[in-house]
C-alpha positions in Angstrom: 13.5 -13.1 0.5 12.6 -9.5 -0.3 10.2 -7.7 2.0 6.5 -7.4 1.3 5.7 -3.7 0.8 2.3 -2.4 2.0 1.5 1.2 1.0 -1.2 3.1 2.9 -2.4 6.0 0.9 -5.3 8.3 0.0 -5.7 11.6 -1.9 -7.1 13.3 1.2 -5.7 14.1 4.6 -7.5 12.9 7.7 -8.5 9.5 6.4 -6.7 7.5 8.9 -3.5 6.7 7.0 -1.1 7.2 9.8 -3.2 5.4 12.4 -3.5 2.5 10.0 0.2 2.5 9.1 1.6 2.7 12.6 -0.7 0.1 14.1 -0.2 -2.3 11.2 3.6 -2.0 11.2 3.6 -2.3 15.0 1.2 -5.3 14.8 3.5 -7.1 12.4 6.5 -6.3 14.6 4.8 -7.7 17.7 4.3 -11.0 15.8 8.0 -11.3 15.4 8.1 -10.1 11.8 11.0 -7.8 11.1 9.2 -4.6 10.0 10.1 -1.2 8.8 7.7 1.8 9.0 8.5 4.3 6.2 7.3 7.8 6.7 6.8 9.5 3.4 5.0 12.6 4.8 7.1 15.8 5.0 5.3 16.6 8.3 6.8 13.5 9.7 3.7 12.6 11.8 4.5 8.9 12.1 8.1 9.6 12.9 7.2 12.1 15.6 4.6 9.7 17.1 7.1 6.8 17.3 9.6 9.1 19.0 7.2 9.4 21.9 7.7 5.8 22.8 9.2 5.2 26.3 12.7 3.7 26.5 11.4 0.7 28.3 8.8 0.0 25.6 10.1 1.0 22.2 7.9 1.0 19.1 7.9 -2.6 17.8 9.1 -1.7 14.3 12.0 0.3 12.8 11.2 3.7 11.4 12.7 5.8 8.7 11.6 9.1 7.1 12.0 9.1 3.3 9.9 12.1 2.5 12.8 13.8 0.6 14.0 10.6 -1.1 11.0 8.4 -1.8 12.9 6.4 -4.4 15.2 5.0 -1.7 12.5 2.7 -0.6 13.8 -0.2 -2.7 17.2 -0.3 -0.9 15.5 -1.5 2.3 13.7 -4.4 0.7 16.3 -7.0 1.4 16.7 -6.0 5.1 13.1 -6.6 6.3 10.2 -9.0 6.1 7.6 -6.2 5.8 7.7 -2.6 4.9 4.7 -0.4 5.7 4.6 3.0 3.9 2.7 5.9 5.4 2.0 8.3 2.5 1.1 11.9 2.4 -2.0 13.0 0.5 -1.3 11.9 -3.1 -2.6 15.2 -4.5 0.4 17.0 -3.0 3.1 14.4 -3.7 4.3 11.8 -6.2 5.5 9.6 -3.3 2.4 7.3 -3.4 2.9 6.7 -7.1 6.6 5.8 -6.6 5.8 3.4 -3.7 2.9 1.7 -5.5 5.2 0.7 -8.4 7.2 -1.6 -6.1 4.4 -2.5 -3.6 2.7 -5.8 -3.0 -0.5 -4.2 -1.5 -2.0 -0.8 -1.5 -4.5 0.0 1.2 -6.9 3.0 0.9 -8.5 4.0 4.3 -12.0 5.4 3.8 -14.0 7.8 5.9 -17.7 7.9 5.1 -18.2 11.4 3.6 -18.7 12.9 0.2 -15.3 14.5 0.1 -13.7 11.3 1.1 -15.5 9.4 -1.6 -14.0 11.7 -4.3 -10.6 11.1 -2.8 -11.1 7.3 -2.7 -12.1 7.4 -6.4 -8.9 9.2 -7.3 -6.8 6.9 -5.1 -8.3 3.9 -6.8 -7.4 5.4 -10.2 -3.8 6.0 -9.0 -3.5 2.3 -7.9 -5.0 0.9 -11.0 -2.6 3.0 -13.1 0.3 1.5 -11.1 -1.0 -2.0 -11.8 -0.2 -1.3 -15.5 3.5 -1.3 -14.5 3.2 -3.6 -11.4 0.7 -6.3 -12.3 1.2 -8.1 -9.0 0.0 -5.1 -7.0 -3.2 -5.8 -5.0 -5.5 -3.0 -4.0 -8.0 -2.8 -1.1 -10.1 -0.2 0.6 -10.4 -0.1 4.4 -13.5 1.1 6.3 -12.1 3.5 8.8 -15.2 4.5 10.8 -18.1 3.0 12.7 -20.4 1.3 10.2 -23.6 1.9 12.2 -24.8 5.2 10.7 -27.0 5.3 7.7 -24.5 7.3 5.6 -21.7 4.9 6.5 -23.8 1.9 5.7 -24.6 3.3 2.2 -21.1 4.3 1.4 -19.4 1.1 2.6 -22.1 -1.0 0.9 -21.3 0.7 -2.4 -17.5 0.3 -1.9 -18.0 -3.4 -1.0 -19.5 -4.0 -4.5 -16.3 -2.9 -6.3 -14.7 -6.0 -7.7 -11.7 -4.1 -9.1 -10.6 -2.7 -5.7 -12.4 -4.9 -3.1 -13.0 -3.8 0.5 -11.1 -5.5 3.3 -13.4 -7.6 5.7 -11.9 -5.8 8.7 -13.2 -2.4 9.7 -11.5 0.1 12.0 -13.8 1.9 14.5 -13.6 5.5 15.9 -12.1 4.8 19.3 -10.2 7.0 21.8 -7.6 4.2 22.1 -6.1 5.2 18.7 -5.5 8.7 19.8 -4.1 7.5 23.2 -1.7 5.2 21.4 -0.4 8.0 19.2 0.3 10.2 22.2 2.2 7.3 23.9 4.2 6.4 20.8 2.8 2.9 20.8 0.1 0.7 19.2 -3.3 -0.1 20.5 -2.0 -3.7 20.7 0.2 -2.6 23.6 -2.6 -0.9 25.6 -4.2 -3.4 27.9 -7.6 -1.7 28.1 -8.0 -1.3 24.4 -9.7 -4.6 23.8 -11.9 -3.6 20.9 -9.2 -1.8 19.1 -6.9 -4.7 19.6 -9.4 -7.1 18.1 -9.7 -4.8 15.1 -6.0 -4.6 14.4 -5.3 -8.3 15.1 -8.0 -9.1 12.6 -6.5 -6.6 10.1 -3.0 -8.1 10.5 -4.4 -11.6 10.0 -6.2 -10.4 6.8 -3.1 -8.6 5.4 -1.0 -11.7 6.0 -3.5 -13.8 4.1 -3.1 -11.4 1.1 0.7 -11.0 1.0 2.5 -13.6 3.1 3.8 -16.6 1.2 
C-alpha cells in the first residue's frame, strides 16, 4: 500500500512547521510505522536538527532533503507507510503546491497574530486550489500556541468556525521542551520530563491517524 503523505505548510516562516513535522514524523515512527521525513526547505532545518541525534538514540524516522528536487517525492511512496513533508514558506517556493497535489492531508500551523492570519488565509487558498486536482486531499489548521490569551481565543475561535478547512482538536503549546528536542535531534516524545508536550503530540498523532489511516 502506498504511503500516506502529510504536508505541513504555511505562507509564513516561524509558524511552527518544522516543530510539527519533526515531532509528527518521529511520533509515527515511535509507534512502529515506517515513516519518512521529507525536508523541502533549502535551509535544511529539519535535516540539520535530525543530524544532532546521538548514535545510541537515532531519530525514529528516515530523513531526506528534496529541496532541489521536490517532484521526486512520489518515488518514495511505495517504500514507507507515512511521509511527512516539512515545507518552506510557500510564498518563496512552489514545493508546497507540488506536494499538496499528491498528499492525503495538508496541515497549516497557526500562530495567533495578524500577520499569521494573512498567511493562513493564503495557505488555505493554496490547499483548496490543490483540491481541484487532488479531490481526496484533506486540509486542517493546527493551533500552535497557548490558547489562554484573549487574542488567541478570538483568532482560534474564528478559525474553528471554518467548515472548508476545519481546525484540528489538538493544540500545541509554547513549551521549552520543543526547543530542547530540536537541540538534541530528537522528539519531545523521547524526553522523559516533557509530559505536557508528550500528551500534545500523542493526541496529535492519534488525530492524524483517525484522518488518514485506513
